C-alpha positions in Angstrom: -19.9 24.3 17.7 -17.8 23.4 14.7 -14.4 24.4 13.5 -14.3 25.8 10.0 -11.0 24.0 9.2 -12.0 20.6 10.7 -12.5 17.8 8.1 -14.7 15.8 10.5 -16.9 18.9 11.2 -17.3 19.2 7.4 -18.2 15.5 7.1 -20.6 15.8 10.0 -22.4 18.8 8.4 -22.5 17.0 5.0 -20.2 19.6 3.3 -17.8 16.7 2.4 -19.5 13.5 1.2 -19.0 10.2 3.0 -20.2 6.6 2.8 -22.6 7.1 5.7 -23.6 4.1 7.7 -25.8 5.9 10.3 -26.6 9.5 11.2 -28.7 11.3 13.8 -28.7 14.8 15.2 -25.7 14.2 17.4 -23.5 11.7 15.5 -22.4 10.4 12.1 -21.0 7.0 11.4 -19.1 6.5 8.2 -16.7 4.2 6.4 -13.0 5.1 6.9 -11.4 6.2 3.6 -8.1 4.5 4.6 -9.4 1.4 6.4 -7.3 -1.0 8.4 -9.8 -3.7 7.3 -13.0 -4.3 5.4 -15.8 -2.7 7.4 -13.6 -0.2 9.3 -16.0 2.7 10.4 -15.6 6.0 12.3 -18.1 7.4 14.7 -17.9 11.2 15.3 -20.0 13.6 17.3 -21.3 16.4 15.1 -20.3 18.9 17.8 -16.5 19.6 17.7 -14.4 18.2 20.6 -10.7 18.0 20.0 -10.3 14.8 22.1 -11.5 12.8 25.1 -10.3 15.5 27.4 -12.9 17.9 26.0 -15.9 15.7 25.4 -18.6 15.7 28.1 -19.7 12.5 29.8 -23.3 12.6 28.4 -22.1 12.8 24.8 -19.4 10.2 25.4 -22.0 7.9 26.9 -24.4 8.3 23.9 -21.4 7.7 21.6 -20.4 4.5 23.2 -24.0 3.3 23.4 -24.2 3.9 19.6 -20.9 2.1 19.2 -22.3 -1.1 20.6 -25.1 -1.1 18.0 -22.8 -0.2 15.2 -20.3 -2.9 16.2 -23.0 -5.5 16.2 -24.1 -4.3 12.7 -20.6 -4.4 11.3 -20.1 -7.9 12.8 -23.3 -9.1 11.3 -22.4 -7.8 7.8 -18.7 -8.6 7.7 -18.7 -11.9 9.8 -15.6 -10.6 11.5 -14.2 -12.7 14.3 -13.3 -9.8 16.6 -13.1 -6.0 16.7 -10.7 -3.3 17.9 -12.3 -0.2 19.3 -9.7 2.5 19.0 -9.7 6.1 20.2 -6.5 8.1 20.0 -5.9 11.4 21.9 -3.0 13.8 20.9 -0.4 13.4 18.3 1.9 11.4 20.6 -0.9 8.8 20.8 -1.5 8.7 17.1 -4.4 11.1 16.7 -4.2 12.6 13.2 -7.5 14.5 13.1 -8.1 16.8 16.1 -11.8 15.9 16.3 -12.9 13.2 18.8 -13.6 10.0 16.8 -13.9 6.3 17.5 -12.6 3.6 15.2 -14.4 0.3 15.0 -12.0 -2.1 13.2 -13.3 -5.6 12.3 -10.7 -8.3 12.8 -10.2 -11.6 10.9 -7.7 -14.4 11.6 -4.4 -13.7 9.8 -5.5 -10.2 8.7 -2.1 -8.6 9.5 -3.6 -5.6 11.3 -1.7 -4.6 14.3 -3.1 -2.7 17.2 -0.8 -3.7 20.0 2.0 -2.3 22.3 5.1 -3.6 24.0 4.0 -4.8 27.4 5.8 -3.0 30.2 6.7 -4.2 33.7 5.6 -2.9 37.1 5.5 -3.7 40.7 2.2 -4.1 42.7 3.1 -1.3 45.1 3.7 1.0 42.1 0.3 0.1 40.7 -1.5 0.7 44.0 0.3 4.1 44.5 -0.6 5.3 41.0 -4.2 4.1 41.3 -4.5 6.1 44.6 -3.0 9.2 42.9 -5.3 9.0 39.9 -8.3 8.4 42.1 -7.8 11.9 43.7 -8.6 13.5 40.3 -11.9 11.7 39.6 
């Protein structure tokens, strides 16, 4: 299933050209047009899923398996010192294209890229209670 107005569906189908790194029947890996760093790639399923809340476990597993191979390839080529694996869900979380996608962002010492958050505080009892509450939904 694709969405006619989804830019990533169009890229996945080949209607919009991309600098493709890898492609199979399920996924497309391509260079980000607005990269955070040299070697920044996106991995998309060709089937449309808005976000992590819609993607099925089997597809997600295949995607993350592919991500490990692509990450090693990007590291081999760019000689990066680290990598951020980023996946945003919903506008409030920074998602700008409503098609599930995974960013692989190579990192280099002093590159100025920031993928961080202000660390919060919590109490151990709060963590245990929340863990228990979440566990009920799994």
